[in-house]
C-alpha positions as CSV (number, residue, x, y, z in Angstrom):
1,X,-9.3,14.8,-11.6
2,X,-5.6,15.2,-10.9
3,X,-4.3,15.4,-7.3
4,X,-0.9,17.1,-6.9
5,X,1.3,15.5,-4.3
6,X,4.7,16.8,-3.1
7,X,7.3,14.1,-3.2
8,X,10.7,14.2,-1.5
9,X,13.4,11.7,-2.4
10,X,15.4,10.5,0.5
11,X,19.2,9.9,-0.1
12,X,18.7,6.1,-0.5
13,X,15.9,6.6,-3.0
14,X,18.0,8.8,-5.4
15,X,18.0,7.5,-8.9
16,X,14.8,5.4,-8.6
17,X,12.1,6.0,-11.2
18,X,9.3,8.4,-10.1
19,X,6.2,6.4,-9.1
20,X,3.6,6.5,-11.8
21,X,0.5,4.9,-13.1
22,X,1.7,2.4,-15.7
23,X,-1.4,2.9,-18.0
24,X,-4.0,5.6,-18.5
25,X,-6.6,3.6,-16.7
26,X,-4.4,2.4,-13.8
27,X,-5.5,3.3,-10.3
28,X,-2.2,2.8,-8.5
29,X,1.3,4.2,-8.8
30,X,4.0,1.6,-8.7
31,X,6.4,1.8,-5.8
32,X,10.0,0.4,-6.1
33,X,12.4,-1.0,-3.5
34,X,15.0,1.4,-2.3
35,X,17.6,-1.1,-1.1
36,X,21.3,-0.7,-1.8
37,X,22.5,-1.4,-5.4
38,X,24.6,-4.3,-4.4
39,X,22.1,-5.8,-1.9
40,X,19.6,-8.6,-2.2
41,X,16.8,-8.7,0.3
42,X,15.6,-12.3,0.8
43,X,12.2,-12.9,2.4
44,X,11.9,-16.6,3.5
45,X,8.6,-18.4,3.2
46,X,6.4,-17.3,6.1
47,X,8.6,-14.3,6.9
48,X,8.0,-10.6,6.3
49,X,10.1,-7.5,5.8
50,X,9.7,-3.7,5.9
51,X,10.9,-2.5,2.5
52,X,11.9,1.1,2.1
53,X,10.8,3.1,-1.0
54,X,13.2,6.0,-0.5
55,X,10.4,8.6,-0.7
56,X,8.3,10.8,1.5
57,X,5.1,12.5,0.4
58,X,2.8,15.3,1.5
59,X,-0.8,14.4,0.7
60,X,-3.3,17.2,0.6
61,X,-5.8,17.4,3.5
62,X,-8.8,15.2,2.8
63,X,-6.7,12.4,1.1
64,X,-5.0,9.2,2.0
65,X,-2.6,6.9,0.2
66,X,-3.4,3.2,0.3
67,X,-0.4,0.8,-0.1
68,X,-1.7,-2.3,-1.9
69,X,-0.2,-5.5,-3.3
70,X,0.9,-5.9,-6.8
71,X,-1.1,-8.8,-8.3
72,X,1.8,-10.2,-10.3
73,X,3.9,-10.6,-7.2
74,X,1.1,-12.4,-5.4
75,X,0.2,-14.6,-8.4
76,X,3.8,-15.6,-9.3
77,X,5.5,-15.7,-5.9
78,X,2.9,-15.6,-3.2
79,X,4.3,-12.2,-2.0
80,X,1.8,-9.6,-0.8
81,X,1.4,-6.6,1.4
82,X,0.9,-7.9,5.0
83,X,-1.3,-5.0,6.3
84,X,-3.1,-4.5,3.0
85,X,-4.1,-1.9,2.4
86,X,-1.6,0.1,4.4
87,X,-2.6,3.7,5.0
88,X,-0.5,6.8,4.6
89,X,-2.3,9.7,6.3
90,X,-2.3,13.2,5.0
91,X,-0.3,14.5,8.0
92,X,2.5,11.8,7.8
93,X,5.8,13.1,6.5
94,X,8.1,10.1,7.0
95,X,9.3,7.5,4.5
96,X,6.7,5.4,2.8
97,X,7.6,1.8,3.5
98,X,6.0,-1.4,2.4
99,X,5.5,-4.4,4.7
100,X,5.8,-7.5,2.4
101,X,5.1,-11.1,3.4
102,X,6.1,-14.2,1.6
103,X,3.2,-16.7,1.5
104,X,5.0,-18.6,-1.2
105,X,6.9,-21.9,-1.0
106,X,10.4,-20.5,-2.0
107,X,12.5,-17.7,-0.7
108,X,11.8,-14.4,-2.5
109,X,14.7,-12.3,-3.6
110,X,14.3,-8.5,-4.0
111,X,16.7,-6.1,-5.7
112,X,16.8,-2.3,-5.9
113,X,14.3,-0.7,-8.2
114,X,11.9,-3.7,-8.4
115,X,8.3,-2.8,-8.2
116,X,6.9,-4.0,-4.8
117,X,3.5,-2.4,-4.3
118,X,1.1,0.1,-5.7
119,X,-0.1,3.3,-4.0
120,X,-3.7,4.4,-4.6
121,X,-4.6,8.0,-3.6
122,X,-8.2,8.4,-2.4
123,X,-10.4,10.9,-0.7
124,X,-11.3,10.4,2.9
125,X,-14.3,11.8,4.8
126,X,-14.1,13.6,8.1
127,X,-16.2,11.5,10.5
128,X,-18.3,12.5,13.5
129,X,-19.8,9.6,15.5
130,X,-23.2,10.4,17.1
131,X,-24.3,8.2,19.9
132,X,-28.0,7.1,19.7
133,X,-30.1,4.7,21.8
134,X,-31.2,2.6,18.8
135,X,-30.2,2.2,15.2
136,X,-32.7,2.2,12.3
137,X,-34.0,-1.1,11.1
138,X,-32.8,-2.8,7.9
139,X,-33.7,-6.0,6.1
140,X,-30.4,-7.5,7.0
141,X,-30.5,-6.5,10.7
142,X,-27.8,-8.0,12.8
143,X,-26.9,-10.8,10.3
144,X,-23.1,-11.0,10.2
145,X,-20.5,-13.0,8.3
146,X,-22.1,-15.3,5.8
147,X,-25.7,-14.2,6.7
148,X,-26.6,-13.3,3.1
149,X,-25.5,-16.6,1.6
150,X,-22.4,-18.5,0.7
């Protein structure tokens, strides 16, 4: 199924590649850093930064976009999305930004156009909570973290 999403490039995103799925089986569209051509954004170990993508989107009702880490950045540099997954709601029209954190041992330098995260578009359900006096019983019951084994 193909979902059509309107995309608006902001001035500082002009010239960046259109986010796309890199392979036919890829779930996420790669997002790039929309920082100035001559700038280097350095994230020190233990620090974080809000990185602009230079784009705004209009998701159809009933969908969300999840902003997820790129595994290569995490594996090679210890850099990941701090609030993973970040959520872009269908009614949000501002710039999509990525909150990166450096868990690595060295400063991480980021330049314009480098791929920083992936965006996965997913359906969401409308939810109606219904108050009840008691929940139905299950085999697990109230067993919480670690209750089903190691």
